[in-house]
PLY file of the C-alpha trace (Angstrom):
ply
format ascii 1.0
element vertex 203
property float x
property float y
property float z
element edge 202
property int vertex1
property int vertex2
end_header
-18.70 -26.13 98.39
-17.83 -27.99 95.34
-19.57 -28.80 91.84
-20.79 -32.03 91.18
-22.54 -33.55 87.95
-26.23 -34.03 87.82
-27.45 -36.82 85.31
-30.85 -37.83 84.02
-32.50 -41.21 84.90
-30.32 -42.84 81.95
-27.20 -41.51 83.51
-26.30 -38.99 80.78
-24.81 -35.72 82.30
-27.05 -32.61 82.42
-25.43 -30.17 84.50
-23.35 -29.20 87.40
-24.69 -28.52 90.97
-22.97 -26.83 93.91
-23.20 -29.17 97.10
-21.68 -29.28 100.45
-17.66 -30.72 100.29
-18.80 -33.57 102.47
-21.14 -34.59 99.97
-20.57 -38.23 98.19
-22.19 -41.20 96.51
-25.24 -41.01 94.33
-28.60 -39.54 95.45
-31.58 -38.97 93.42
-33.65 -36.00 92.91
-37.30 -35.71 92.20
-39.16 -33.09 89.88
-41.24 -30.58 91.53
-45.05 -31.37 92.02
-47.10 -30.66 88.99
-49.38 -27.53 89.40
-52.24 -26.75 87.56
-54.49 -23.45 87.07
-57.49 -23.50 89.22
-60.89 -22.84 87.23
-62.03 -20.50 89.98
-58.86 -18.50 89.96
-58.09 -18.22 86.47
-58.66 -14.45 86.02
-56.27 -13.84 89.18
-53.60 -16.28 87.49
-53.32 -18.06 90.91
-51.58 -21.45 90.57
-53.04 -24.05 93.08
-52.48 -27.91 93.45
-55.03 -30.56 92.30
-57.47 -32.42 94.69
-55.85 -33.93 97.58
-56.39 -37.23 96.15
-54.50 -36.16 92.78
-51.84 -34.63 94.72
-51.14 -37.86 96.81
-51.07 -39.92 93.38
-48.61 -37.28 92.04
-46.35 -37.40 95.07
-46.29 -40.93 95.09
-45.29 -41.15 91.51
-42.60 -38.46 92.06
-41.27 -40.39 95.13
-40.94 -43.43 93.16
-39.73 -42.04 90.04
-36.77 -39.86 90.41
-35.94 -37.36 87.90
-32.42 -37.83 88.01
-29.29 -38.20 90.20
-26.81 -36.01 91.84
-23.28 -37.89 91.45
-20.64 -37.08 93.99
-17.97 -38.79 91.69
-15.49 -37.13 89.69
-16.00 -37.41 86.03
-12.78 -38.37 84.28
-11.37 -36.22 81.64
-11.67 -37.08 77.93
-15.49 -37.69 77.77
-17.49 -35.54 75.31
-20.78 -36.41 76.90
-20.46 -38.42 80.32
-22.77 -41.36 81.14
-22.91 -42.51 84.49
-23.77 -46.21 84.97
-26.60 -45.83 87.63
-27.68 -49.40 87.53
-24.02 -50.55 87.97
-23.58 -48.33 90.68
-26.70 -49.26 92.67
-25.99 -53.16 92.23
-22.18 -52.69 93.26
-23.17 -50.70 96.38
-25.55 -53.38 97.35
-22.90 -56.10 96.77
-20.36 -54.00 98.68
-22.52 -53.60 101.32
-23.25 -57.14 101.85
-19.36 -57.90 101.56
-18.77 -55.16 104.14
-21.36 -56.97 106.78
-19.84 -60.31 106.23
-16.46 -58.57 106.99
-17.63 -57.17 109.83
-19.38 -60.45 111.09
-15.91 -62.31 110.62
-14.42 -59.58 112.54
-16.49 -59.61 115.41
-15.99 -63.33 115.49
-12.23 -63.20 115.50
-12.32 -60.26 117.85
-14.46 -62.23 120.58
-12.04 -65.31 119.88
-9.11 -63.23 120.59
-10.56 -61.61 123.57
-11.33 -65.21 125.13
-8.06 -66.29 124.05
-6.30 -63.37 125.93
-8.52 -63.96 129.07
-7.64 -67.45 129.49
-3.92 -66.42 129.02
-4.06 -63.93 131.65
-5.90 -65.98 133.92
-3.03 -68.57 133.73
-0.69 -66.02 134.28
-2.36 -64.88 137.16
-2.70 -68.13 138.65
1.09 -68.78 138.61
3.57 -68.09 141.42
4.59 -64.57 141.44
8.32 -65.35 140.67
7.41 -67.55 137.71
4.70 -65.38 136.02
7.24 -63.10 133.82
5.81 -60.37 131.77
1.97 -59.69 132.16
0.19 -60.42 128.95
-0.76 -57.24 126.92
-4.02 -57.57 124.82
-3.54 -56.66 121.02
-6.62 -56.18 119.16
-7.04 -57.62 115.75
-7.34 -54.97 113.04
-10.49 -54.73 110.60
-9.63 -54.90 106.95
-12.06 -52.80 105.30
-12.93 -54.62 101.95
-11.25 -52.78 98.93
-13.61 -50.57 96.86
-13.50 -50.29 93.36
-12.48 -46.82 91.61
-15.90 -45.08 91.30
-14.76 -42.99 88.30
-15.00 -46.29 86.42
-18.78 -46.03 86.33
-18.43 -43.06 83.85
-18.44 -43.66 80.46
-18.70 -42.20 77.23
-22.41 -41.30 76.32
-21.67 -40.53 72.64
-21.42 -42.82 69.97
-18.27 -43.04 67.71
-19.97 -41.56 64.87
-21.21 -38.48 66.73
-17.50 -37.85 68.45
-16.11 -38.07 64.77
-18.55 -35.47 63.56
-17.71 -33.45 66.57
-14.13 -33.40 66.30
-14.41 -32.72 62.49
-16.41 -29.79 63.00
-13.72 -28.67 65.61
-10.92 -29.18 63.12
-12.70 -27.34 60.45
-13.04 -24.22 62.73
-9.92 -21.84 62.46
-7.96 -21.53 65.68
-7.57 -18.23 67.64
-4.22 -17.91 65.97
-5.36 -18.36 62.39
-8.25 -15.73 63.23
-5.83 -13.30 64.75
-3.78 -13.69 61.52
-6.69 -13.04 59.24
-7.73 -9.75 61.27
-4.22 -8.54 60.95
-4.30 -9.29 57.12
-7.80 -7.49 56.67
-6.44 -4.54 58.72
-3.55 -4.43 56.43
-5.59 -4.34 53.32
-7.74 -1.64 54.74
-4.86 0.32 55.44
-3.14 0.00 52.18
-6.66 1.11 50.59
-6.86 4.11 52.73
-3.09 5.05 52.00
-3.77 4.49 48.06
-6.91 6.60 48.62
-5.05 9.56 50.16
-2.09 9.22 47.59
-4.83 9.62 44.77
-6.02 12.83 46.34
0 1
1 2
2 3
3 4
4 5
5 6
6 7
7 8
8 9
9 10
10 11
11 12
12 13
13 14
14 15
15 16
16 17
17 18
18 19
19 20
20 21
21 22
22 23
23 24
24 25
25 26
26 27
27 28
28 29
29 30
30 31
31 32
32 33
33 34
34 35
35 36
36 37
37 38
38 39
39 40
40 41
41 42
42 43
43 44
44 45
45 46
46 47
47 48
48 49
49 50
50 51
51 52
52 53
53 54
54 55
55 56
56 57
57 58
58 59
59 60
60 61
61 62
62 63
63 64
64 65
65 66
66 67
67 68
68 69
69 70
70 71
71 72
72 73
73 74
74 75
75 76
76 77
77 78
78 79
79 80
80 81
81 82
82 83
83 84
84 85
85 86
86 87
87 88
88 89
89 90
90 91
91 92
92 93
93 94
94 95
95 96
96 97
97 98
98 99
99 100
100 101
101 102
102 103
103 104
104 105
105 106
106 107
107 108
108 109
109 110
110 111
111 112
112 113
113 114
114 115
115 116
116 117
117 118
118 119
119 120
120 121
121 122
122 123
123 124
124 125
125 126
126 127
127 128
128 129
129 130
130 131
131 132
132 133
133 134
134 135
135 136
136 137
137 138
138 139
139 140
140 141
141 142
142 143
143 144
144 145
145 146
146 147
147 148
148 149
149 150
150 151
151 152
152 153
153 154
154 155
155 156
156 157
157 158
158 159
159 160
160 161
161 162
162 163
163 164
164 165
165 166
166 167
167 168
168 169
169 170
170 171
171 172
172 173
173 174
174 175
175 176
176 177
177 178
178 179
179 180
180 181
181 182
182 183
183 184
184 185
185 186
186 187
187 188
188 189
189 190
190 191
191 192
192 193
193 194
194 195
195 196
196 197
197 198
198 199
199 200
200 201
201 202
């Protein structure tokens, strides 16, 4: 299992979610169907669904309108409130799939031409006299070159404005560090101890 980020429909980080190690890509998730309290069962506090027609409408709206996305892409360090470019990702994936299909078509064409060329060469080799043949031709299949993908982490960006980040960093700087807090506690203890010793001496 691994933890991956969940984002809202705008791409803003919400929380982490545990998924299988094989999970990848960007997958939408949907809000649970709305439930209401039935008039006939109010005293028993039993929640039931609305009419079949209303449920069908709710389910249709739910399916067409995701509540957010589970993103199987690592969030780069240094972001205060990560923002994932959902639309950019969807557009890129569609364009990449088209590029991949084109590359596969070209590969299939080259592969067929290569096989035809080899078969022709092999037939010519077989038709030669045995003492003139030489080494039997060996077929070498062309390699498929997968189109290079963009680094998926580049779809993450900072979701906070520069002003909001500045305010956060200023608050962090104003708060004393753990070392300073420890020093202050020691100083307070020394003062308390001194007061106790003076009190005992006065007695």
